[in-house]
Structures are given as C-alpha cells and as structure tokens.
N, C-alpha and C positions, 0 to 999 in steps of 0.2 A: 924890335920885334916883340910880339906878345910871347909870354912864356909858353914853352912847348906843350905842357900839360893843359894849360888853359885853352890854347889854340886848338888842340885836338878835340876838346869838348865842344868848342864852338863849331868846328867843322862837322862833327857828328850831328849836332843840332840842326845845322843848315841842310845837311843831306836829308834828314828826316822832314824838315819843313818844305824843302824845295823839290826833292825827288820822290821820296816815299809817299808823300801826301798826294802826288800827282799820278800815281800808278792807276788809280781807279778811272779817272777821266781819260787818260791816255789809252788804257785797255779798251774802254767802251768805244771811243772814237775810232781807233785803229781797226777793231773787228768789223764795224759796220761800214767803214770806208772801203775795206777790202771786199766786203760783200757787195757793195754797190758797184765797184769796178768790175767784178766778175759778172754781175747781172747785166750791166750795160754792154759789156763786151759780147756776152752771149746773145743779147737781143739785136745786136748789129751784125751778127754773122748770118746774113740772109742767103749768101751764096753757099750752096751745098758742097762746092769744091773746096771751101776753106775748112781745114781740119779743126775739130773741137779742141785740140790741144792748145790752140791759140788763147783760149780763155785762161788757162793756167799760166801761160807765158806772159800774157798782158797783165794779169794780177801781180805776178812776181816783179815784173819790170816797173810797173806803176808804183807799187808799194815801196820797193827798195830804193828806187832812184829819186822819187819826189814826195810821195804822200807821207811816208814815215819821217824822213829827216826835215823836210821843209814845212809841210802842213802842220805837223805836230809842234814844230818850233814856233810857228805863228800863234797857235793855241797857247803854248807855254808863255809867249810874250805877254798875253793877257792875264794868265793866271799867276805865273811866277814873277813876271816883271812888275805887275801892279802890286804884288805882295812886298817885293823888295823896296820899291819906291815909297809905298805908304808906311812901311815899318821904319825905314831910315828917315823919311820925311817927318813922321810923328816925333821921332827922337830929336830932330832938329827944331821943330816947333816948341816942344816942351823943354828945350835947352839941355837935354841929356847929353848931347854930343859935346856941348860946351863944358859940362861937368866932367866928362871923360878927359878933355884936354887939360882942365884945371888939375886933375889928379895925376897928370903926367903920362896918360895913356895915349898912344898913337891911335886916334879914332878911325882913321882909314884902314889901318892894319887890323884893328879890332872888329870893325863892322863889315868891311868890303872884302878883304882878303879871304876870310873863311867861305864866303859865298862863291868866289871864283874857284877855289879848290873843290868845294862841294859839287859844283856843276861839271867838274871833270868826270863825274859819275854819269852825267847825262847820256852819253852814248849807250850805256847799258839799258836805259829807258827806251831809247830809239830801237835797240835790238829787239826788245820785247814787243814794241810797236810793229816792227817788220814781221815777226813771227805771227802775231795775232791778226795782222792785216791779211797775210796769205792764208791763214787758217779761216778767217772770215770769208774769203773768196772761195775756199774749198767747200765750206758748209753751204754757202748760198748757191754755188754752182752744182754741187752733187745732190744735195737734198732739195734743191729747187727743180731738179730734173733737166738741167741744161747740159750737163756733161757727166760722164761716168768718172768714178774715182781714179781709175787707171789713166784715162785721158788727161785729167787735170794734173796728176802728178807727173806724167810724161812732159806736159807743157811747162811745169815748174822747173824740171831738170834740163829742159832743152836749151842748148846754146848759152849755158850759164857762163858769165865772164866774171872771174873773181875781182877784177879791178873795179867793178861797179860797187862792190862793198867797200873797198878802200876809198873810193870817191865819196860815197855816202857818209862814212864815218869821219872822213877828213873834214867835210863841211859841217858835220854835226859838232865837232870840237870847236870850230870857229863860231857856230851859232851859240854854243854854250858860253863862250867868252862874251859874246854880244849880250846874251840874256843876263849875265852877271854884271857887266860894267855899265851899260847904258842906263838901266833903271837905277843902279846905285848912284850914278852921276846926278840924275835928276832928283833923287831923294836927298842926297848929301848937300847939294848946293842950292836947294830951294829956299825961297824966302817968303815970309808971310805967315798966315795962320792956318787953321784947320781947312778952310775952303781951298787954299792953295795946294794942300796935300792931294786932294782929289784931282785938281787940274794937273799936277805934276805926274800923277799916276797915268792919266789919259795921255799926256804928252810923251811919257816914256814908252807907253805901248805903241803909239804911232811911230816914233822914231826907231824903236827896236824892230818893228815889222818892216819898215822901209829898209833898214840896214840889212835885215835877213834876206829880203827879196833881191836887193842889189848884189849882195855878196854871193847869193845863190846863182845869179846870172853870170857873174864874173868867173866863179869857180867852174861852172858848167862850160863856159866858153873856153877856159884854159885847159881843162882836163879831158873833156869829151869831144871837142870839135876837131 
C-alpha cells in the first residue's frame, strides 16, 4: 500500500480533478434538463381536468429517478472517463508507469485506487444535480407562466417515496465504480503511442456508457419492478 500521507494527498487531488472540476457542467446541464422536463410536461397537459401539480410531480420523478443519476453519469463518462484514460494512458506511453514499478511503487495502487476512493464522493455531485434539476423545473414552470409556485411545490411533495432516493443513490455508487475502473483499465493496459491514447479514450467512453446503461436496466428491474 502507498503510505497513508501520500495516499491522502492523491485522493484529495483526484477529488479536485474529477469531482470539483465537474461542478460547473453538472450544474448547467441539470438546471436546464429540469427546466425542459417541466416545460414539456406543461405543454402536454391539454386536458383541463389534469391538475397542474403534475408538472412538479413529473419534474421530481424524472430528475430523481433517471436524469440526475443516469444522464449525468453518461456525461461524466465522457468528461471524467476520458480524462482518466488519457492521463493514465499518457503515463503508459511515456513509460512513467514503468518508472514507478522500477522504484518499487505499486502503480495500480498509486494511480487507480485514489480515483476509486475519490469517486465515492460522486453521489454528492448527483445530489446537487437533483436539487438544481428540480429548481430548474420550478423556475421554468413558475416564471414561464405554466404553473403557480404553490401548485408546483405541492406536486413536488405529492406521493414522495423515500425508497426512490435509496434506489437513485445506490445505482450512483455503482456508476461511480464503473466511472473509475473501466477508463482506468483502458488507460493502464493500452499499448502503442500518442494516437492510441485518443483511441483508448474513445473506447473507454463507449464501454463505460454501455455498462452504465445495462447496469441501470438491471438495477431498475430488480429494485423497482
């Protein structure tokens, strides 16, 4: 194992590179995805007998169950996954990983393990995405004139099932593990030169996305059906 003091510094650095640096894009996407869900729901409520509270209800359910954990994870597979693959792949190409092995350092423990631990913070990023997604739906619905503030908030609170949050965060933890391991695998075991680094980044994004979608289906089938 890497020394605890060194490992802690590596983990903090990975949290900054992988999580903190992604706050901006996650906040931007989450806000507008929630806004779009609210607007589309409002525009499809053509029957006057359907209560306006459904706009808030649909925004909450869509954001918490799918858009925040799954859609954001696919985006992160492109941003974080490509970063992990390219950074480790570049070290492989420039023989820095071989140098670590020569110095007696466990390269997997030094390079990959801190990324896995750092991405345990990923659910906090998804929690922010959930809040901003619902807030985006509120802003679009209320200030767009589709629903009143009271009706939207009533819909958000209506028939809330706490297990849906457990379901969302459970699959978020699994997605975080996939985001850390699959790109690391493609970067660590790649062969070739600089051109292959780009190919490995693309391959890791594709396989991470496929894995996220399949796991999402399996978990949904097990926990919600």
